[in-house]
C-alpha positions as CSV (number, residue, x, y, z in Angstrom):
1,M,94.3,121.7,87.9
2,S,97.2,121.0,85.6
3,G,97.6,117.5,83.8
4,Q,100.8,117.3,84.7
5,I,100.4,118.0,88.5
6,I,97.5,115.5,88.6
7,L,100.1,112.8,87.2
8,V,102.5,113.8,89.7
9,I,99.9,113.3,92.3
10,L,98.8,109.7,90.7
11,I,102.8,108.8,90.7
12,I,102.9,109.8,94.6
13,I,99.5,108.0,95.2
14,G,100.7,104.8,93.4
15,L,104.0,104.9,95.3
16,V,102.1,105.2,98.6
17,G,99.6,102.9,97.7
18,R,102.2,100.1,96.4
19,S,100.7,100.1,93.1
20,P,103.7,100.2,90.8
21,I,101.3,100.0,87.6
22,I,99.5,103.1,88.3
23,S,102.9,104.9,89.4
24,T,104.3,103.6,86.1
25,A,101.4,104.5,83.7
26,A,101.4,108.1,85.0
27,C,105.1,108.3,84.8
28,V,105.1,107.2,81.3
29,L,102.0,109.9,80.6
30,L,104.0,112.8,82.3
31,I,106.9,112.0,80.0
32,V,104.7,111.9,76.9
33,K,103.6,115.4,78.0
34,L,106.9,116.7,79.1
35,I,108.6,116.0,75.7
36,H,105.4,117.6,74.1
37,L,104.2,113.9,72.2
38,E,100.4,115.0,73.3
39,R,99.4,114.2,69.9
40,Y,99.8,110.5,70.7
41,L,97.4,110.6,73.8
42,P,94.5,110.0,71.7
43,T,96.0,106.9,70.4
44,I,97.3,105.7,73.6
45,E,93.8,106.3,74.9
46,R,91.9,104.5,72.2
47,R,94.6,101.7,72.1
48,G,96.0,101.1,75.3
49,M,93.1,99.0,76.7
50,E,93.3,96.9,74.0
51,L,97.3,96.5,74.1
52,G,97.1,95.8,77.8
53,L,94.5,93.2,77.4
54,L,96.5,91.6,74.7
55,F,99.7,91.4,77.0
56,L,97.1,90.1,79.9
57,T,96.1,87.4,77.6
58,F,99.7,86.8,76.6
59,S,100.8,85.9,80.1
60,V,97.4,83.6,80.9
61,L,98.3,81.6,77.7
62,V,102.0,81.2,78.0
63,P,102.0,77.9,80.1
64,F,99.8,76.4,77.1
65,A,102.3,77.6,74.9
66,S,105.3,76.3,76.8
67,E,103.6,72.9,77.4
68,R,103.7,73.3,81.0
69,I,99.9,72.4,81.0
70,Q,99.1,69.0,79.1
71,S,96.0,68.0,77.4
72,K,95.3,65.5,80.2
73,E,95.6,68.0,82.9
74,I,93.1,70.3,81.1
75,I,90.5,67.4,80.9
76,S,90.7,66.8,84.6
77,A,91.0,70.3,85.6
78,L,87.4,71.1,83.5
79,T,85.7,68.0,84.8
80,S,86.4,68.4,88.8
81,W,84.5,70.5,91.1
82,P,87.4,73.2,91.6
83,G,87.7,73.1,87.6
84,I,83.7,73.7,87.1
85,L,84.1,76.3,89.7
86,A,86.9,78.2,88.1
87,L,85.2,77.9,84.7
88,T,82.1,79.6,86.4
89,G,84.3,82.3,88.3
90,G,86.2,83.0,85.0
91,A,82.9,83.4,83.0
92,A,81.4,85.9,85.7
93,A,84.9,87.5,86.1
94,T,84.9,88.3,81.8
95,Y,81.3,89.4,82.4
96,I,82.2,91.8,85.3
97,N,85.2,93.1,83.4
98,G,83.1,93.9,80.2
99,K,80.6,96.0,82.3
100,G,83.7,97.8,83.5
101,L,84.9,98.4,80.1
102,E,81.5,99.8,79.3
103,M,81.5,102.1,82.2
104,L,84.9,103.4,81.6
105,K,84.0,104.4,78.0
106,F,80.8,105.8,79.2
107,D,82.2,107.7,82.0
108,P,86.1,107.9,81.8
109,Q,86.2,110.4,84.9
110,I,85.3,107.3,87.2
111,I,89.1,106.1,87.1
112,V,90.0,108.6,89.8
113,G,87.4,107.1,92.1
114,L,88.7,103.7,91.1
115,V,92.2,104.4,91.7
116,V,91.6,106.2,95.2
117,G,89.2,103.2,96.2
118,S,92.1,100.8,95.1
119,I,94.5,102.6,97.2
120,I,92.3,102.7,100.2
121,G,91.7,98.7,99.6
122,I,95.2,98.3,99.7
123,V,96.5,100.5,102.3
124,F,93.7,99.6,104.9
125,F,92.3,96.4,104.0
126,R,95.6,94.7,102.6
127,G,94.0,94.3,99.1
128,I,95.5,93.5,96.1
129,P,94.7,95.8,93.0
130,V,93.6,93.6,90.1
131,G,93.2,96.3,87.6
132,P,90.9,99.1,86.7
133,L,88.4,96.8,84.5
134,M,87.3,94.4,87.6
135,A,87.1,97.8,89.7
136,A,84.9,99.4,86.9
137,G,82.8,96.1,86.5
138,I,82.0,95.9,90.3
139,T,81.4,99.7,90.3
140,A,78.9,98.6,87.0
141,I,77.4,96.2,89.2
142,L,76.9,98.6,92.2
143,F,75.5,101.4,90.1
144,K,73.2,99.3,88.6
145,L,71.8,97.9,92.0
146,F,71.8,101.5,93.5
147,S,69.6,102.8,90.4
148,L,67.3,99.7,90.9
149,V,67.0,100.7,94.6
150,S,66.5,104.3,94.4
151,D,64.1,104.0,91.6
152,R,61.7,101.8,93.9
153,L,62.0,104.3,96.6
């Protein structure tokens, strides 16, 4: 199947699944292909994840830069039970995201299953897509568990 057709299908799936990020990414890549800038696709592939993570980190750090969060609030947030649980959750999530990034580098075609699975989660379970890294991280954990169970059988 042609790359352009797949991108159009992903645009439609993103629209139906209410995932504007998938639709936008597929649109941009389709434009890159249509105006014959394919030579930039390897650079986008290699640096796209880094740029996405950079902008995500920007958005998370803005409250500190804009001084909406004061040092007193930081200390109280980190010493309360919800704060300690948030620290634990943040550490676990970044670990899982790291495993997801490894899995995406190892098996990039897995993104198809992640996209379709995310859309199923949005449409049927009223979920909220959190991005391919977390989905890939959970997939990596499930893959490891499946491997461990199947090795014992």
